[in-house]
N, C-alpha and C positions, 0 to 999 in steps of 0.2 A: 445395649450399643442405641443409642437412640437416633428413631429413624430420622431420615428427611421429608418434607411433607410436600416442601416445594422444592421446585425446578425452575430456576431464571436464568436465561443464556442470553445475552448481548453480543450481535457480532457482527461485524464488519466484511462484507464481499464485497469485489466486483464482478465475477465473474462465475459465482457459487460456489467455490472449494467450502469456504468458511459456512457458509451459510449450508449448505449440505453436511459439514460435521454435525454442526449446533440440532440438525433434524434427527442424524444419527441417533446423537443422546437424547435426545428429545423423547423417541419413541420408546426407546429401552426405558425410559424414564416411564414412558403411561403404562410398559408392561410391569412393570413394578409398583403401579398405582402410587407412582409420585404424579400430584399435579404440576404437569411444565408448562412455562412461557420460552416460547422463542421468539425476540424481537430483533428487529435491525440496530444500530444504533443512533439513525437520525431520529428515529420513532419511538426510542427509550427517553431521547433530549424533549419530545417535544409534547408527548403526551405525558399524563399524572400515572405516579407510580403504581404500580399493582397492588391491590390489597391481599397480602398474603402473610397467613398466620402459623404458626407453628416455625419449624425449622427450615431454613432455605439455604441450600448448595446453589452460588452464585457463580456463572464461566463466564469467562470473558472470551471469545474464539473470534479472531482477525487475520485476515490475510499478512503477509510479511512485505513492508514496503522498504529498498535499499540497508535491510537487516537491521529493521528497528519494526514497531507498528505505526500503520498511519498516523501522522499528523493530529488528525480528527478524534481518531479513535483513541491516541494517547490523552489529549485533553477532556475524553469522556473520563477515564481511571482517575485522574490528577483531580476531578471535582466529585470522585464518586463517593456518597454519604450514606447511601441507601442500605438498610437490613444491617446496621453494625457489629462486628464480632463474629457474623459466620463465615463460615468455610466459602472458600472461593478455588477456581481451577483456572488456570490458561491455557489457552491452546490457539499455538500459529499455526497457519499452514503456509508453507514454503516452497518453493519451487523445484520440485522434484523431477528426476528426470530416469529414464530409462534406457540401455545400452543392451541391445542382445534381450539373454534373461537377467541380466544386472539390475537392480533397482539403486537409484543415484540419489543418497539424500540431499536438502537443501542445507544452507544454512541460515542460522536463527539471528546471528547478531546479537542487539540487543532486545531483540522480541520477546523474550520470555524472561532476561534477567531484572529489565528496568521497570516492567508493571510487578512484575511480584517484588520488587525491592517496598515499591509505590503503598501497593494493597498492606503489606506486610506491617510497613510505620504508620498506617491510620487501624492497624488492630485489626484487618480479616486474617483470618486460618488460611493458609496458601498450601491447598490440597494437593497441587499436582500440576505440575507443569510438562506440555506435551506439545513438541512440532510435529506435524502432520507433512510427510511429504507427497502431498496429492500435486497432479501437475503445472508444472508452471504456464503459468499465464500472460508475462511479459513480450504481448507479441509486437512490439516494440523492437526489441532487440532478438527475436528468433522467430521461425514461422511458431504454431500452435502442432504437438505432438500429433501423432495419427491415431486414429480413434483406436485400434488393438491396444494401444501402447495405455490409451488413457482409461480405458475400460478396463484393462489389467493392473490398473494401478489404486483404483476405485473397488475393485471389488478386493485386492487384497487391502485395505485401508477400513473398509467397512467392516472388515473381521477386528483390526487393531482397535478400533474404538468399539466396538459392542464389549470387548474385553475389558477395555478401558473405562466404562459408563459401570459396569461389574462394579468393578474395585473401588469406585467414586461412591456410587450407593452403599457400598459396607465399607466405607470412610478409609481404605485404604490409600497410605499416599501412593504419588509417581513421581519422580524428581530423576532417576538414575537417567533418563535417556536426555533429558536436557543438561544436565552435571558433565555427561561424558564428553558433550561437545564446547561446553565451556572457555574451555583454552582459547578455541578455536575461534569463538566469538567474542572474545575478550580482543582478540586481534583484528575483530574486523570493525572496532570501536571507530577509526579515525573515518571509517567509510561511510559508518552509521553516523557518525556528527556531520561530514560530509552533503551526505545526502538531504537530511534536513535542514541545513543551513541553505543550501547552494540547489543541489540536484532534482528534486522534487520541482522546481520554481521551472527550470531548464527542461525536462518533462512537460511541466503541463505548458509550453511553450513551444512543442513539437505539434502539436495536436492539429488538422487542419481537412476541411471538407471538402471532396472534389464535386466534381459537375455531376458526379451520381444520385448525390443528395436530392430529395423532391420534396425537402421541406414536411417532412413528417413530427419531426421536433422529437420524436421518440427517446435520443438523446437527452433533448433539457428534461424532462420530464423524469428519465430514468435515472438521473446522473445523482450517486450517495448523497453527493456536498453540494450538490448545486451549483454547479462551478463552469457550467455550460449557459451559456446565454446567447442570443440573438444581439447581432452587432453588425449594422448595414444590412441585415436581413441574412447574416451565416451565420452557423455557429462560430461561438467565440472561447474559448477554454481561458477561463480567470485562473488567478496565481495561486487559488484555495485547492485549483486540480491535485488531485490525488493520485493521478496515473493507474487507477486501477483496473485500466481497461475495460470496464462496463462499457463504453460506448463504440472502442472500436470490435470489440467482438459481437457485441449483440446489434448492430446497426445491419439491419434488412438489407440494404441496397450495395453494404461494404465499400462505403464513401467516405468512411474518414479514416486516414493514413497521416503514418507518422513522417514527420518533412525529414528525410535524413540526409539530403544534400544542405539544410542545415544546422542540424543539429551536431552530426559530425565535425566539419568545422568548427564551431563555435565550442567543443567539448578539448581541441587539441589548439585550433590555434587561440586561441583567446586567453588560455590557461599558458600558456607558455609564452607568447609572444607579445600579446598586443593590452593585458592588463598589468602584467608590471613594467611595462614602460610609460600606460597612462597613472599608476599611481606612484610611479618614482616623480615624475614630473610634479603631480601633485603634492606631494613630499616636499621637494625642493621650492615651489612656489612658497607654500605655506608656512616653512622653518625661516623664511625672510621676515616672514611677523612674530612668528613665535619660535625664537631660537631652540628652545631645549626638546622641539620637537623632532632633531635628529638624533637627537639618543635613542626616541621612541621608533625609530622608524622601522626597524622589523615588525613591531606589532602592527602597527600603524599602515603600514604596506601593507602586510599580508590583508589586511580588514581591507584596505581600500581595492586591491583584488579583485574579490568575491562582490563586494558593494558592486564595483565597474560594471562586472561581470552580467547581475541579476540587473542593472538599468540598459546594459547595451543590447544583451539578450530578449528583454520585452520589447523597447524600442524598434528592433528589428523587426519581434512578433506583427507589431501594430503595423509597421511598413509594409512588411507581406499581409495581411492581413488585407491593407485597403490594395496593394497588386492584383491579390486576386479576383478585382471586379473583370479584369481583363480574361478574354477567352485563353488566349496565347500562354497567358502564365500561368492560368488553373492546369493546362495540360500539361508545360510544363515540368509544376512542380508534380506534379502526378507521375510521369515519366521518370524524374530521377526519386523517386521511393522506395524500396526495398518491399511496403507490403503492399503495395498495389498488383501483386506478382500471383496468379493462382496458386502455384505452389506453398506461397505464403498463407497457411491453414491459419482460422482463427481458431479460438476456443471458448468453449463453455463447457463443463461439467455437466456428464450425460445424463 
């Protein structure tokens, strides 16, 4: 059996789950005297490829966003050409939960099967596909888990990753966990596609900074995708935001909130009432000039619904961002969001 000389892990992490898993595997590699390089995806894209000689095992470790890998991490995998023919493994950290003593697994969707297929078509040997159920960090939807729950989940998965690392370095394949949930993951395909086409843009336009912001600009500096900029001297989230929750969970002032009073109405009112009406009006108006358009109206109408939703949501976000100059409205925005309550815990891996 040919021994690996090198381990290269590229990770995408918002609150530390994928980063910590990568470090656990890297530590086991060092024990086995394998040269380990652990690098975040944004640094891998900017810096020259490491000079590695000998057999290299490549790992892609990422958080799961909308039952898929983050868009920017997927782009890296689609463009990846380094060390052709090498063995690779894929790990996705997903929203694990715990009820009493029962550990509840998350769901992967496309986060395993899509990158595996892409890498296999490129000629890489997919050695392992492993979902990891570390605590959910999606603070926009629920409070962070309690400290003791988080610690118990971390300890549990540390031992599992140690075993997986040993199997990887012995060139043992590990697919069964990903394959067992494959039927459910396939059912999540429409949601994964919907999140990729529209959901991530909506979430990106749900963040705002309250009066607690002290202009430390830590969120701007630490954003993995550089999606936070200053606009009118206030943090502004661009459409490239991956909603990784790094800014919200690491803000030392707890100044970053999710705009639930806008997010919830837009997720329900726009798709059900506003978008269909606007789309039908556009189709009817345009069909006067293009008669054949009505035969395609179901498909065109569906596309227009999503386009209209992105435009309206983005326009609303610009208006809200401007109105945040007024102190009363800033306070109103803060009072009507769930994330401002003290019980709405933030999360970062211990």
